[in-house]
N, C-alpha and C positions, 0 to 999 in steps of 0.2 A: 495504501496508500489510501479512502478517508471519510468516515462519518461516525458520529457517536451520539448517544442519547444522554441528555442530562435532564433530570427532573428538578427544575428550579421553581419552587412553589412560593409565590408571593401573593400578598393580598391584592385583589383587584375588585373594588367595590364589594359586592356580595359573593364574588366568585374566587376560585383559586386559579392562579395563572400557571398554565403549563408552558414553559418557555422552550419551544422546540427550536433548538439552536439553528439559526438561519443557515441555509445552504449545506451545512455539514452536520446537522444535529437532528437525528430522528430516533428511532428505537434502536437499542444496542444490537439487536439481531440484524439490522440493516447497515451496520457499520462497515465502512471500507478502510478504516484505520485500525488495524489489529495485527497481532501475530498470525502468520500464515497457519491455516487449519491443518491438523493432522488427523484425518477422520478414520481412526482405527483404534483398537484397544491399546492403551499405553501401560506397560508394567510399572508397578509402584515400588519396585525394589530400590533400596537406598544406595545406589552406586554412583550418584552424581556428586562431584566435588565443586564447590564454589571457590573462586580465586579472584585476586585483584592484581593488576599489573600497573606499575607507575608509568604514566605517560606525560610527555611535554604538553603544556597547554597550547603552545604555538610551535609546531614542528619545523617552522621555516625561519624563525627569528632567534639566532643564537644569543641575543641579548636578553631575551625573555626566558627566565629560569623558572617560571611558575610551572607547577605540575598538578596532576590529578590522578585518581586511581580508576582504572577501567575494569569493569566486572566481566567475568567469564564463567562458564560452566564447563565441566570436563567429565568425560566417562572413559576411564582407562581399563574397564573390566576385561576387554578382549585384547588389550595391547600386548604384543610381543616385540622384542627389540628389533628395531629396523622397520616395523610396520608403518604404513602410511599414516599421515595426519589428515583427517577429514575435518575441515572447519566450516561449520554453518555460520555464515556471517549475519549478525543481527542488523536489522534495519530500524525503521521508525517505530519501535515497539519495545516493551519490556520482555527480555528473554525469559523462558521457562524451560524446565528439563525435558519436555516431551520430544523435542527434535533429536536429542541424543539418547533417548530411551527406546525409540521405535522409528519406523519409516524406512524409506528406500536408502537414504544415506547411511542410516544405522546398519542396515543389512549388508551393504557393501563394505563398510568399515569392519564389521564383525567377520565377514568372510575373508578379509585380508589381514586380520589380526592388527587392526589399526587403532589409533587414538582418535576419539571424537571430542571436539571442542565447539562451543557456541559462544561467540563474542557479542558483547553489548556495545552499541554505537554511542559515542559521546553525546551527552545531553538527553539520552533516553533511558528509561528504566531507573536503575539505581546508580547510573554513571553520571554524576552531576559535577561537572568540572568547574562551575562558577557559582558564586553565592546566590544569584537569582537570574531571572530571565529578562531583565531590563535591556533595552536596546544596545547599550554599550557592551554588554556581555555576550551578545549573540554573534559577534564577529568571528568567534572561533568555531562556529558551527557551519561546516561546509564539507563538501565531498573531498577536497584536497587534504584537509586535516584528517578526515576519517580514514582515508586510504593509507596515509602515513602512519596512523595509529596501528592499522592492521599489519603493515610491513614491520614495524618495530615489534609488535606482538609476536609475529612468527619467529623473528630472529631471537628474541628474548627467550621464548619457550623452548626452542631447540638448544639454547645454551644451558637452560636450567634442568632439563630432563634428559639424562644420559641415554635412555632407551631410544630417543627420537633424534639424536644429534645428526644422524645421517639419513633421516627419513625424508620422504618427499611429501609435499603438501597438495591436497586437492581441496579447492574452495567450492562451497555450495552457497547459492543465494537465491532469493525469491523476491519478486517485486523490486522495490528499491534496492534491496541487498543483492538482487540479481544484477542490477545496474552496477553496483559496487564491484562485484567479482569480475564482471566483464572489463571494467575500466582498470581494475587492479592488474589484470593480465596485460594491459597496455602500458601501465606505468612501472610495474614491478614484476616483469615476466620471469626474472631470475629467482624469484622466491616461491614460485608455485609450479607444479607439474601440469596443472590444468584446472579448469573451472566448469562447473555445471550451473548455468544461468537460467532460472525459471521465470518466465513472465516479466522480463526486464524491459522497462521503457528506456530507450537510449536517446531518442530525439527530444530535446527540450523544446517546448512550444507553449506560447501563451494561450492561444485559442484552441483548446483541445476538443473540437467539435466532434471528433470521431468517437469519443468515449460513449456519448449518448446514442450515436448511430449504432454502435455494436449492441448496446443495451436494447435499443428498439428491435434490432434483428433477432436477438435472443428471445425477447418476450414474444414476438410474433411466431418464431419457429417452434419454441417449446410450449408457450402458454396458449397459443392459438390466436387466430385473427379476431375472434370475439373479444378476447381480453385486450389485445393491443388496440383494437378499434374502439373499445369503450374508453380506454385511457386517452387516445387521440381526440375523440369527440368531447370528452369532459374538459380537456385543456382548451380545445377550440371554443367551447361554450364559455369558459372563464375569460379567455382573451376577448371574446365578443362583448361580454358584460363590462369589462374594463374599457373597451373602446367606446361603449355607449354610456359611460359614466354611471352604470348601474351596479353598485357594489352591495346592495342590501342582501341579496341572495348569497353572495360570497361570504359576507360577515356572518350570516346565520348558519350556512352549511358547514363552514370550517371553524365555527365557534371562536372567532377572533376576539381577543380580549379588548382590542380597540378597533374601531371601524377602519377599513382600508382607506388610506389617504392617497388618492390618485395624484396629488401634487408632489408626493414624495416618491420619486422614481426608485430609490433604493429599497423602500418598503415593498413596492410592487415586485421588483426583481427577487427580493428575499422570499416573498410568498410563493412565487412560481417555482423557484429553485427548490424550496422545501417540498412542495406538492409533487414534484417529479422525483424527488430524492430516493425514496425507499427502493425503487427498482434497481438502483445502482448496486446496493449491497447484495440483493438477491441474485443478480446476474454475475457480479464479480466473483462471488464464492459459490456459484451454482454447482450442485452435485445431483445428478439425476436420481440417485438412490434416496436422497432426502427430499426430493420434490420441492426444491427451493423456489422454483418459479411456478410449477404446476399448481400447487395448493393455493398460493395467493391469487393466481389467476382464476381458478375455479370459484373461490370465494367472491371475487369481484363480479364475475359474470352471473353468479347466482342471485345477486341482490336485485330485488324487484323494486324498481323506482320509476318515477315519472320522467326522469331525464338522466343522461349519463353523468352529468356533473353531480347530481344528487346521489347517485349510486357510488361514484368515486369518493365523494366526501364522506359518506357513511363508512365505506371500506377503510379510508385513511384514518378517520377518527377512531375506529375500532383498533386499527393497527397501532396507533399512537396511544391508545388507552385514554383518550380524552372523552370523558363521559359527563353526565349531568354534574354540575357544580364545578367543572373544570373549563378552562379556556386555553386557547393557543395564542401565544405572543409571537406574531410573525415579524415584528418590527426589526429594522436594521439596528436601531438603538439597543435593543435587547441583545442582539448578536455581539455588538461591540462591547457591551457591558460584561457579557459572559466570557469573552475571549481576550480581555485586556489584562487579566491577572498576570503578575510577574514573579510571584513567589512559588517555590517548588511544591508547596502544599496546596496551591490553588488548583481547582478542577482542571483548568485549561492546560496546566503543566503536567499534572498527574495523568491526564488522558493523552498527553503528548501532542496536543493540537497546536499549542503555541510554537513549539519547536518545528513541527512539520510545515506549518503554514509559512514560517519564516524561510525555510529552505525553498519552498515553492516560489516565494517572492524573489529570493536572492539567486536562485540557480536554475529552476526547472519550469515554472509556469504550471502546465498541465491542468488548466482550469476548464472544468467540464461544463461547457456552455451549450446553449440552445441555438436554434435558428438554422439548423441544417436544411439544405434544399433536397436532400435525399428523399425520394418518394415514400419510403417506408418509415420516415422519422415520425415519432409519435408525441414528442414533448414540446411542441410549439416553438415560440421564438422570444420568450419573455424573461430569460436570464442570460444575458450576454456575458462575454469575458470581461467587459468593463466593470461588472459587479465585483468580480474578484480583484481586479486592479484597484478598485476603490478601497476594499478592506486591507490590501497590502499597504496602502498609504495610511489608512486610519489606525491600524493596529500597531504600527511600528514607528511611532513618533514622527509621522508625516514624511518619512525619509524616502519611501519607495514611490517615486513618480512613475507614470507609465514608461517614460524614456529610460529610467534606471532599470526597471524590470526587464524591458525588452533588451537593453544592453547586456544585462547580466546573463540572460538566457542565450544571447548570441555568443557570449564568452564561453559558456558551457559547451556549446556545439563546436566552437572553434578548437577548444582544447581536447575534447574527447571524440570528436568526429561524427556525432549524430548517428545516422544510419550507416555510416561507413567507418566503423571502428578499426583501427590498425592492431588487430589482435590475432594471436594464434592459440590453439588449444583451449577453445571455449565451445562447449556444447550447449546450445540454446534450445529451449522448448517453450511453446506458446499454446494456448487453448483457442479453439475456434470461437468460443463465446467470451473470451477475455476482453473486456473493454480497453485494457492497456496494450493489447497486441499491436494496434496501429502505430504505436510509438516505438515498437521494437523491430529488430531485424527478423524478417519472416522468410529468409532465404539463406542458403549456406554462405557464410562470410568468406570462407576459403576452404581448401581441401582439409585443413586441420580443424576447422571450426564449423561443424554441421549445425543445421537448425531443423527442428521438427514441429509441425503444426498438428495438434491433437484434436480430432473431430469431437464435437459436443462436450469439450472440456472447457474450463474457465481458468481463473487466475490461481496459479500455484496449486493446481489440482493434482499434480503428480508427485507430491511429497511422500505419499504413503507407500507401504510395502507392496510388492507384487501380490495380487490376490485374484481369486476367481471372479471378483466384481469388475476387474479391469476389462475395458474393451480390448479387442485384439491389438489395435493400434497402440494403445497405452502400454500393454504388456511388452510388445515388440520394442517400443521406445526404451523402456526401462532396461530390458535385456541388452539392447544395443549400447546404451549408455555405459553399462558395466564393462562391456568389451572395449569401448573407447577409453575408459579410465585405465583399464589394464594395459592398453597400448601406451598411454601416456607414461605410466609408471615404468614400464619396460624401457621406454626411450630415455627417461630420466636416469634409470640405472646405467644405461650405456654411456650417458654423458656425465656420470658421477665422477667428480675429480679425485675422489678417494677410492682407489681400486679395492681396498680392503673393506669398504663399507658393505653392510648387509643389504641385500636386495629389498627394495620397496622401503 
């Protein structure tokens, strides 16, 4: 769910401009818009099949006969007739074979002689249902259409493959696709025996101030108070300079291509959002064995500087690789320019940012803002949710006013229930350090839908196979999940309308 680096190099007087895409654009290693990581060895054996399924462009308008082809990947290496169908549901990313070559879902499917499938979401990856991403073509990108695609896909595949005609479906999703599998069990419970939902945000919300609160907590807990204190003081010093109309040091330290214009509030918000940004990716995909927070914090604390803002700027410029001869374009105008492309071969479409930002404006919000009053908050108060509401308006033909965004988000919560989803047979997992966890259900929904909180884990951190590296709580969770899935499959067998059908 979202940050990407783009090196847009343009002439700027005698310098080269590094356009660090405002709010969402830092170094690729800090990205929060990517396929969930599977941090384990992945076999390279060529057992993956790629396929395409014809889908309706509009699943709800019988007069619209347009169609497109939805991409999927399949691994039938271990399938025996009647084995379960494990579907890893793709979200806002391009799908790749890893998830059905290795990982905990792979292990469970293999042990149960099941079929593994990985579906690609409309408008993402190679599943391009419309000619371009102009505003008029974006209306078919929404959760309702995506869930209907998945429902049709399940029915179609069971019709096409005789070995799975009487098989039961287990859905697996992570992040936004975890949201999808939870809501699928609400809308189409007759099509799946159960769902494993990892790190799923369920409450749509404009001002997602809790995200950076969790980031602050994780940086302090893992990286130490010296690290979080230096970040906090650096941003406080920046905000004091802005309040005093003293921008010369900011221009110099952060190597701005153009001086910070304090009369342009959007430029100020853009700068502060970017400066706070890298910690989001580090925390969201934190793994203690890779020291994703520890090493950056040690590097920051080790810098010998006359002030915290000087140390932080040096650390940030090194991380962004902005060195002599390069500058950083912090302006909101640069952000709009980079994110306004509508062709499928434009960077903003290939990186899937235009698609995802549209969904946030039309359905979810989830704008990671500053200004928390929590005493441990370290990122100041200089990038409010109004910043995100502005680019919703500006990027999509001036359509999304604040009232429209708020109304659309209210609709999502009314239809899907927010933190009170009406679902059965959903197993939810969240990490303690996952910034998305506050938007998810962190308690058992009901007796059939348990939830587990994993200590010192973050976003989608439980995708990998059981290993000696797992904390005891993580191993216990994965083993328990398998038992829950076995129970779901046994219950589905008992309710199987065809008494001759093979079990599972």
